[in-house]
FILO-331568 format. One record per residue: residue number from 1; residue in one letter; x, y, z of N, C-alpha, C in turn. Coordinates in Angstrom, 2 decimals, m for minus. Last residue first. Example, Ala and Ser with C-alpha at 12.3 -4.5 7.8 and 13.67 -1.06 7.14 Angstrom:
2
R  num  residu   n_east  n_north     n_up  ca_east  ca_north    ca_up   c_east  c_north     c_up
R    2       S    12.85    m2.25     7.08    13.67     m1.06     7.14    12.90     0.03     7.87
R    1       A    13.19    m5.69     7.80    12.30     m4.50     7.80    13.20    m3.30     7.80
END
This chain:
163
R  num  residu   n_east  n_north     n_up  ca_east  ca_north    ca_up   c_east  c_north     c_up
R  163       P    20.45    11.38    10.98    21.52     11.57    12.12    22.56    11.48    12.16
R  162       L    17.95    12.87    10.05    18.88     11.86    10.10    18.89    12.14    10.93
R  161       P    14.11    11.87    11.76    15.11     12.60    11.03    16.53    12.63    11.09
R  160       P    11.84    10.18     9.67    12.88     10.22    10.44    14.08    11.13    10.39
R  159       A     9.41    12.00     7.53    10.47     11.01     7.90    11.02    11.02     9.15
R  158       Y     6.36    13.60     5.53     7.12     13.04     6.25     8.10    12.15     6.53
R  157       D     7.47    15.09     2.78     7.11     13.52     3.89     7.38    13.76     5.10
R  156       I     6.18    17.99     2.33     7.08     17.54     1.92     6.57    16.80     3.45
R  155       A     3.94    19.96     2.66     4.15     19.77     1.15     5.67    18.50     1.21
R  154       G     2.92    19.77     5.53     2.02     19.72     4.41     2.62    19.09     3.12
R  153       E     5.38    23.10     6.75     4.51     21.95     6.33     3.44    21.32     5.35
R  152       L     6.63    25.24     5.15     6.46     23.92     4.54     5.80    23.26     4.88
R  151       S     6.10    26.89     8.04     5.38     26.98     6.23     4.74    25.71     5.31
R  150       M     8.09    26.05     9.32     7.19     25.17     9.57     5.67    25.26     7.98
R  149       L    10.44    27.80     9.51    10.72     26.53     8.52     8.59    25.88     8.08
R  148       E     8.97    30.95     8.02     9.10     30.20     9.32     9.18    28.86     8.18
R  147       G    10.61    34.58     8.05     9.33     33.07     6.59     9.46    32.03     8.62
R  146       R    13.98    35.41     7.98    12.82     35.92     8.09    12.13    33.94     7.41
R  145       V    16.18    36.45    10.55    15.67     35.17    10.12    14.19    35.98     9.94
R  144       D    18.42    38.63    11.27    17.62     38.94     9.81    16.99    36.67     9.36
R  143       G    20.87    36.38    13.17    20.01     37.40    12.84    19.04    37.11    11.33
R  142       D    22.05    33.61    13.52    22.36     34.94    14.39    21.37    35.88    14.32
R  141       C    21.13    30.12    12.97    21.30     31.76    12.50    21.18    32.59    13.69
R  140       A    24.52    28.04    13.51    23.57     29.01    13.63    23.19    30.45    13.26
R  139       I    26.20    24.87    12.70    25.27     26.35    12.40    24.81    26.60    12.60
R  138       R    27.76    22.53    13.06    26.54     22.88    13.57    26.78    24.43    13.44
R  137       A    29.20    19.69    11.57    29.01     21.39    11.66    27.32    22.01    12.24
R  136       L    29.38    16.83    11.68    30.51     18.11    10.40    30.45    19.76    10.90
R  135       E    29.03    14.80    13.96    28.51     16.05    13.46    29.75    16.88    12.87
R  134       K    29.07    10.86    12.88    29.69     12.64    13.85    29.07    14.14    13.02
R  133       G    28.18     9.41    11.65    27.96      9.60    12.87    28.43    10.47    14.03
R  132       G    28.86    10.08     9.00    29.47      9.13     9.61    28.85     9.10    11.25
R  131       K    27.70    13.50     9.74    28.11     12.47     8.17    29.25    10.94     9.35
R  130       P    25.62    16.07     9.57    25.99     15.14    10.31    26.54    13.95     9.64
R  129       V    25.10    19.67    10.52    25.58     18.79     9.38    26.29    17.45     9.74
R  128       V    22.13    21.48    10.28    23.28     20.34    11.19    23.90    19.73    10.12
R  127       I    22.02    25.39    11.51    21.34     24.14    10.40    22.23    22.80    10.46
R  126       E    19.24    26.76    13.21    20.47     26.10    13.00    20.42    24.73    11.84
R  125       T    17.29    28.68    14.66    17.12     28.00    13.93    19.09    27.69    13.41
R  124       T    15.32    29.17    17.91    16.79     29.04    17.03    16.17    28.13    16.06
R  123       N    13.84    30.83    20.77    13.38     30.21    19.22    14.89    29.77    19.05
R  122       K    12.87    30.33    23.94    13.97     30.86    23.04    13.78    30.12    21.73
R  121       E    10.48    29.20    24.59    10.53     30.29    25.31    11.50    31.29    24.52
R  120       A     9.67    28.21    20.85     9.73     28.07    22.50     9.81    28.82    23.14
R  119       L    11.02    26.64    17.85    10.32     27.96    18.60    10.23    27.38    19.83
R  118       T    12.91    25.79    16.05    12.71     25.39    17.45    11.95    26.89    17.53
R  117       M    14.07    24.15    12.99    13.89     25.69    13.48    13.26    25.34    14.77
R  116       T    16.52    23.47    11.36    15.83     23.45    11.87    15.79    24.42    12.71
R  115       V    17.52    21.56     8.27    18.17     22.58     8.57    16.46    22.59    10.13
R  114       A    20.73    18.73     8.03    19.11     18.98     8.54    18.98    20.96     8.58
R  113       H    22.06    16.84     5.32    21.68     18.18     6.09    20.31    18.77     6.84
R  112       D    24.37    14.23     4.91    23.10     15.01     4.90    23.03    16.28     5.01
R  111       T    26.39    13.63     1.94    26.71     14.09     3.51    25.27    15.01     3.64
R  110       G    26.57    12.67    m0.23    26.67     11.71     1.00    26.87    12.18     1.95
R  109       S    25.48    14.42    m2.08    26.92     14.18    m2.52    27.36    13.14    m1.06
R  108       T    23.41    15.08    m0.14    23.64     15.92    m1.41    25.60    14.66    m0.89
R  107       S    20.16    14.99     1.65    21.18     14.47     1.43    21.58    14.43    m0.25
R  106       F    18.20    16.69     3.67    18.38     16.29     2.73    19.29    15.55     2.61
R  105       S    15.21    17.90     5.64    16.74     17.08     6.36    16.70    16.74     4.12
R  104       L    13.95    20.04     8.72    13.84     19.71     6.81    15.10    19.00     6.80
R  103       T    12.06    20.41    11.04    13.39     20.25    10.46    12.79    19.74     8.74
R  102       G    10.32    22.02    13.62    10.38     21.61    12.52    11.63    21.52    11.79
R  101       T     8.96    22.17    17.08    10.14     21.53    16.34     9.84    21.50    14.62
R  100       V     7.89    23.46    20.15     7.88     22.89    18.48     8.60    23.12    17.72
R   99       T     7.25    23.47    22.79     8.57     23.85    21.93     7.87    23.19    21.04
R   98       P     6.53    24.43    26.33     6.07     23.99    24.95     6.91    24.30    23.71
R   97       A     7.99    24.93    28.73     7.77     25.51    28.76     7.51    24.65    26.68
R   96       P     9.04    22.51    30.88     9.62     23.49    30.31     8.11    23.34    29.31
R   95       R     6.32    21.23    34.00     7.58     20.98    32.35     8.07    22.29    32.50
R   94       G     4.61    22.15    35.24     6.79     21.96    35.91     7.40    21.29    35.31
R   93       M     2.71    22.57    34.14     2.64     21.87    35.12     4.12    20.94    35.65
R   92       G     4.07    23.13    30.51     3.18     23.24    32.29     3.71    22.61    32.64
R   91       G     3.87    21.59    27.43     4.80     22.54    28.51     4.06    22.56    29.54
R   90       A     4.82    19.50    25.06     3.75     19.62    25.94     4.65    20.60    26.67
R   89       T     6.00    19.08    22.10     6.22     18.77    23.58     5.07    20.25    24.02
R   88       E     6.24    18.33    18.55     6.16     19.04    19.64     5.66    18.78    21.35
R   87       D     7.74    18.09    14.94     7.59     17.55    16.12     7.15    18.93    17.12
R   86       H     7.69    17.31    12.07     7.38     18.19    12.71     7.16    17.62    14.23
R   85       R    10.00    16.80     9.13     9.68     16.32     9.99     9.29    17.25    11.61
R   84       Y    10.44    16.35     5.77    10.58     17.16     6.77     9.67    16.39     7.71
R   83       H    12.54    16.25     3.14    11.86     15.19     3.94    11.61    16.20     5.09
R   82       Y    12.84    16.39    m0.48    13.63     16.51     0.59    12.83    15.44     2.19
R   81       A    13.28    14.72    m2.76    14.69     15.63    m2.88    14.72    16.35    m1.44
R   80       K    11.27    13.30    m3.40    12.44     12.64    m3.71    13.80    13.38    m2.96
R   79       E     8.78    16.00    m3.88     8.79     14.80    m2.94    10.58    13.52    m2.94
R   78       F     9.81    17.53    m5.79    10.19     18.18    m4.81     9.63    16.55    m2.99
R   77       P    12.02    16.15    m8.81    10.15     15.65    m7.93    10.90    16.32    m6.86
R   76       T    14.08    18.66    m9.21    14.13     17.33    m8.89    12.92    17.19    m8.29
R   75       P    16.23    20.49   m11.39    15.22     20.11   m10.99    14.98    18.46   m10.71
R   74       T    20.37    19.80   m10.01    18.87     20.34   m10.91    17.00    19.78   m10.33
R   73       G    20.43    20.59    m7.82    21.40     21.34    m8.68    20.42    21.50   m10.02
R   72       P    18.26    21.44    m5.24    18.81     19.91    m5.78    19.71    21.03    m7.05
R   71       Y    21.44    23.20    m3.79    20.84     21.87    m3.84    19.16    21.98    m4.07
R   70       T    24.02    24.94    m3.84    22.21     24.93    m3.66    22.51    23.55    m4.60
R   69       L    26.83    26.54    m1.93    26.01     24.95    m1.66    24.53    25.40    m2.62
R   68       E    27.75    28.23    m1.82    28.91     27.52    m1.87    27.94    26.06    m2.20
R   67       P    26.76    31.95    m3.37    26.57     30.21    m2.19    27.45    28.95    m3.00
R   66       A    26.50    34.46    m4.34    27.54     33.40    m3.82    27.16    32.61    m3.89
R   65       G    24.45    36.09    m2.60    25.33     36.12    m3.76    25.64    35.26    m4.43
R   64       L    26.85    35.89     0.02    25.63     36.11    m0.30    25.93    36.39    m1.97
R   63       P    28.06    32.52     0.53    28.53     34.16     0.59    27.17    34.65     0.40
R   62       G    25.50    29.91     1.92    27.40     30.78     1.45    26.99    32.36     1.42
R   61       F    23.40    27.70     0.28    24.11     28.68     1.70    25.17    29.14     1.43
R   60       R    20.23    27.05    m0.65    21.02     28.09    m1.12    22.12    28.18     0.06
R   59       Y    17.21    25.30    m1.81    18.60     24.97    m0.97    20.25    26.05    m1.11
R   58       T    14.41    25.54    m3.76    15.90     25.16    m3.44    16.73    25.87    m2.29
R   57       L    11.22    23.60    m4.85    12.17     24.47    m3.33    13.17    24.35    m3.57
R   56       T     8.93    23.43    m7.26    10.35     23.47    m6.69    10.43    24.93    m5.44
R   55       G     5.94    21.77    m8.05     6.43     23.25    m7.30     7.99    22.77    m7.36
R   54       E     4.18    18.91    m6.86     3.62     19.89    m7.60     5.22    21.21    m7.17
R   53       T     4.33    16.88    m5.30     4.30     16.36    m6.99     4.59    17.65    m7.12
R   52       A     4.09    17.79    m2.31     5.17     16.83    m2.29     5.40    16.54    m3.84
R   51       S     3.91    21.68    m3.32     3.11     20.16    m2.67     4.84    19.42    m2.83
R   50       L     3.22    24.70    m3.88     3.89     23.99    m3.72     3.70    22.34    m3.45
R   49       P     1.77    27.59    m6.56     1.36     26.26    m5.40     2.90    25.53    m4.86
R   48       W     5.10    28.94    m5.84     4.33     28.43    m5.32     3.17    28.24    m6.64
R   47       T     8.80    27.70    m5.75     7.52     28.22    m6.08     6.48    28.19    m5.23
R   46       G    11.42    28.87    m3.29    10.71     28.18    m4.83     9.81    29.04    m5.28
R   45       C    13.95    28.70    m0.73    13.75     29.24    m2.57    12.79    28.76    m3.06
R   44       L    15.57    29.33     1.27    14.95     28.04     0.68    14.29    29.22     0.02
R   43       S    19.02    30.29     2.77    17.88     30.30     2.17    16.99    29.10     1.70
R   42       M    21.37    31.20     4.05    20.66     30.52     3.95    19.55    30.26     3.70
R   41       V    24.48    33.40     4.06    22.91     33.03     4.01    22.50    32.08     3.97
R   40       K    27.20    34.54     6.35    26.70     33.59     5.48    25.62    33.86     5.60
R   39       G    28.76    35.44     8.47    28.05     36.14     7.82    27.58    35.53     6.60
R   38       Q    28.96    33.88    10.89    30.12     33.72    10.03    29.42    34.87     8.53
R   37       A    26.47    33.95    11.88    27.55     34.85    12.46    28.51    34.29    11.51
R   36       T    23.74    33.58     9.34    24.80     32.99    10.36    25.48    34.31    11.19
R   35       R    20.07    35.02     8.43    22.17     34.93     8.58    22.93    34.57     9.56
R   34       C    17.97    33.13     6.92    18.83     33.30     7.93    20.44    33.62     7.80
R   33       S    14.85    32.14     4.93    16.32     33.00     4.79    16.72    32.95     6.33
R   32       F    11.96    30.67     3.32    12.87     30.96     4.66    14.31    31.43     3.93
R   31       W    10.93    31.45     0.85     9.79     30.75     2.47    10.53    31.24     3.68
R   30       G     9.85    33.98    m1.90    10.90     33.05    m0.49    10.52    33.00     0.77
R   29       V     9.90    32.86    m4.94     9.23     32.43    m3.76    10.12    32.42    m3.22
R   28       E    11.16    33.86    m7.84    11.58     33.06    m6.40    10.53    33.44    m6.31
R   27       G    11.91    36.30    m9.29    11.21     35.78    m9.27    10.57    33.81    m9.41
R   26       Q    15.48    36.98    m8.37    13.92     37.39    m8.78    12.89    35.79    m9.90
R   25       E    16.30    34.26    m6.31    16.37     34.83    m7.47    15.63    35.54    m7.35
R   24       C    17.15    33.96    m2.48    16.60     33.51    m3.62    16.90    34.36    m4.48
R   23       Q    19.43    34.47    m0.59    20.27     33.65    m1.94    18.84    33.40    m3.04
R   22       T    18.23    37.91     0.87    18.52     36.50     0.95    19.01    35.48    m0.09
R   21       G    18.52    40.39    m0.01    19.57     39.92     1.14    19.70    38.26     1.64
R   20       T    15.61    40.94    m1.09    16.28     41.33    m0.50    17.29    40.90     1.02
R   19       L    12.79    39.55    m0.88    14.12     38.68    m1.77    15.04    39.60    m0.95
R   18       D    10.64    39.91     1.46    11.50     41.09     1.00    12.75    40.18     0.67
R   17       F     7.56    39.02     1.97     8.61     38.70     2.04     9.69    39.60     0.92
R   16       D     4.40    39.64     1.69     5.58     40.80     2.01     7.21    40.51     2.24
R   15       D     3.14    37.77     1.22     3.72     38.49     0.40     5.03    39.58     0.22
R   14       P     4.31    34.57     2.27     3.48     35.82     2.50     4.17    36.69     1.14
R   13       P     3.45    31.15     0.59     4.46     32.38     2.06     4.84    33.96     2.14
R   12       P     0.39    30.52     1.21     1.55     30.69     0.46     2.59    31.38     0.86
R   11       E    m1.58    27.76     2.71    m1.54     29.31     2.68     0.15    29.47     1.53
R   10       T    m1.32    25.77     3.35    m2.74     26.05     3.21    m3.06    27.16     2.13
R    9       P     0.96    22.76     1.74     0.76     23.93     2.54    m0.83    24.19     2.06
R    8       A    m0.32    19.76     0.68    m0.06     20.92     0.49    m0.42    22.08     1.92
R    7       P    m1.08    16.84     2.74    m1.26     17.74     1.81    m0.03    19.33     1.31
R    6       A     1.45    13.83     2.36     0.72     14.88     3.19     0.20    15.89     2.36
R    5       V     0.24    10.72     1.02     0.98     12.15     0.43     0.07    12.95     1.55
R    4       P     0.71     7.25     2.66    m0.49      8.49     1.78     0.28     9.97     1.60
R    3       A     2.31     4.92     0.94     2.45      5.72     1.85     1.42     7.10     1.72
R    2       P     0.21     2.02    m0.91     1.70      3.69    m1.26     1.18     4.31    m0.12
R    1       M     0.80    m1.18     0.05     0.23     m0.27     0.49     1.02     1.36    m0.35
END
């Protein structure tokens, strides 16, 4: 029996998502973008509508205007390029505050990548690059965070996070 396909996002990204200072190109829709402490920019750019089988999403990371990594390099069916995981924990009654975490993951050239956004008392967004059971990099977004990773929910199949 085939796995169920998650529904597409019910709303497009905001019209006021300013592409200035992002890795998105003219004509693309900005879904998410942030700047790191090292001055690099990570952006998720694509099209609307966006679903598991329709539309595109491109991850770009590196110096503004000259990304070191663009994924996928060629058009790829959306459902085969990315995985998304959404987790929530309840808070209160002596437990930490509620937490919502969205993780977008993909693999390229034998290396896994995971972009994680956590909404809690202290909101965080970071890029994690694990390989062979070791963490090669953990890069935190330091400012100028635009959009929410969770806005992609429904467009990408749910999958376990990368190791």
